[in-house]
Each structure stands twice: as structure tokens, then as C-alpha cells.
C-alpha positions as CSV (number, residue, x, y, z in Angstrom):
1,M,0.0,0.0,0.0
2,P,1.5,3.4,-1.0
3,I,2.2,6.2,1.4
4,Y,1.0,9.6,0.2
5,E,2.2,12.9,1.6
6,Y,-0.3,15.8,1.9
7,E,0.0,19.5,2.8
8,C,-2.8,21.8,3.9
9,I,-3.0,25.0,1.9
10,G,-4.6,26.8,4.8
11,C,-2.5,25.9,7.9
12,G,0.6,24.4,6.2
13,E,0.2,21.1,8.1
14,R,2.1,18.2,6.4
15,F,1.3,14.6,7.0
16,E,1.6,11.1,5.5
17,V,-1.3,8.7,4.9
18,M,-1.2,5.0,3.9
19,R,-4.0,4.5,1.4
20,K,-4.9,2.1,-1.4
21,I,-4.4,3.3,-4.9
22,S,-8.1,2.8,-5.6
23,E,-9.2,5.1,-2.7
24,P,-10.0,8.7,-3.5
25,Q,-7.5,11.4,-2.6
26,L,-8.0,13.3,0.7
27,S,-9.4,16.8,0.1
28,E,-10.0,18.3,3.6
29,C,-7.4,19.0,6.4
30,R,-8.2,17.1,9.5
31,K,-6.8,19.9,11.6
32,C,-8.3,23.1,10.2
33,G,-10.7,21.9,7.5
34,G,-8.7,23.6,4.8
35,K,-8.0,22.3,1.3
36,L,-5.3,19.7,0.9
37,R,-2.9,19.1,-1.9
38,R,-1.0,15.9,-2.5
39,L,2.8,16.3,-2.6
40,I,5.3,14.4,-4.7
41,A,7.7,12.8,-2.4
42,S,11.0,11.1,-3.2
43,T,11.1,7.4,-2.9
44,S,13.8,5.1,-1.7
45,F,14.4,1.9,-3.5
46,V,17.3,-0.1,-5.0
47,L,17.3,-1.7,-8.4
48,K,18.9,-5.1,-7.9
49,G,19.6,-8.0,-10.3
50,S,19.9,-8.0,-14.0
51,G,17.6,-6.3,-16.4
52,W,18.4,-2.7,-15.3
53,Y,20.5,-0.3,-17.4
54,V,23.2,0.1,-14.8
55,T,23.8,-3.7,-14.6
56,D,23.4,-4.6,-18.2
57,Y,25.0,-1.6,-19.9
58,P,27.6,-0.2,-17.5
59,S,30.0,2.6,-18.5
60,A,33.7,1.7,-19.2
61,D,34.8,2.9,-15.7
62,R,32.1,0.7,-14.1
63,K,33.2,-2.3,-16.1
64,K,36.8,-1.8,-15.0
65,A,35.7,-1.4,-11.3
66,V,33.6,-4.6,-11.5
67,E,36.6,-6.5,-13.1
68,R,38.9,-5.3,-10.3
69,K,36.5,-6.4,-7.7
70,K,36.2,-9.9,-9.2
71,T,40.0,-10.2,-9.5
72,S,40.5,-9.2,-5.9
73,E,37.8,-11.6,-4.7
74,T,39.4,-14.4,-6.7
75,K,42.8,-13.6,-5.2
76,K,41.3,-13.7,-1.7
77,D,39.6,-17.0,-2.4
78,V,42.9,-18.6,-3.6
79,K,44.8,-17.2,-0.6
80,S,42.1,-18.5,1.8
81,A,42.1,-21.9,0.2
82,S,45.9,-22.2,0.4
83,Q,45.9,-21.1,4.1
84,S,43.3,-23.6,5.0
85,A,45.2,-26.4,3.2
86,T,48.3,-25.4,5.1
87,T,46.4,-25.5,8.4
88,D,44.9,-28.9,7.6
89,S,48.3,-30.4,6.8
90,K,49.7,-29.0,10.1
91,K,46.7,-30.6,12.0
92,E,47.4,-33.9,10.3
93,E,51.1,-33.8,11.3
94,A,50.1,-33.0,14.9
95,V,47.7,-35.9,15.0
96,K,50.4,-38.3,13.7
97,T,52.9,-37.3,16.5
């Protein structure tokens, strides 16, 4: 259900109301009875996944940054795997002794 922001023209009162899209707009201020106008408020949402311009058609700089990130993650994974293999071999040696 969307949240709409209203402002009273008479007293300047601003408030938000959660209403169905199918419900009619509010027209009267609950404080002074003045006329209301619905405001356009900024929304906050994040576009995730593929299918968006920023993920499917990135700029050259963005492509380079993504590649650097992938490369650094791969290096971390390789380093982590080699450290865990070393730790495992040390544990095996300790168990044998």
C-alpha cells in the first residue's frame, strides 16, 4: 500500500497517509478543514539484479571497477584456500605425532 504525503494550503500542516491506490484522494485537512494538496515525495528503492540499465549496460569505468572487484575476490579465495590447506596439513602432522 503506498504512502501519500499531503499539505494543507490553509495551515501548512504536512502529514503522510497510507492508502490504497483505488481510494480517492483526501481533500480536507483534519486539523483546520482547509483544502489539501498531495505532494510528490522522493522514494527510496534499490534496483537489484539484471535487467536494469546500470547492470546490463555499464560505463567503461564501471566495467573496470567490477573486473577489479572480481579479480581481488578471486585472489582472496585462492589465498584463503591455500591457508586452509596449510592449516589442515599441520593438524594432520600434529595428530600423527
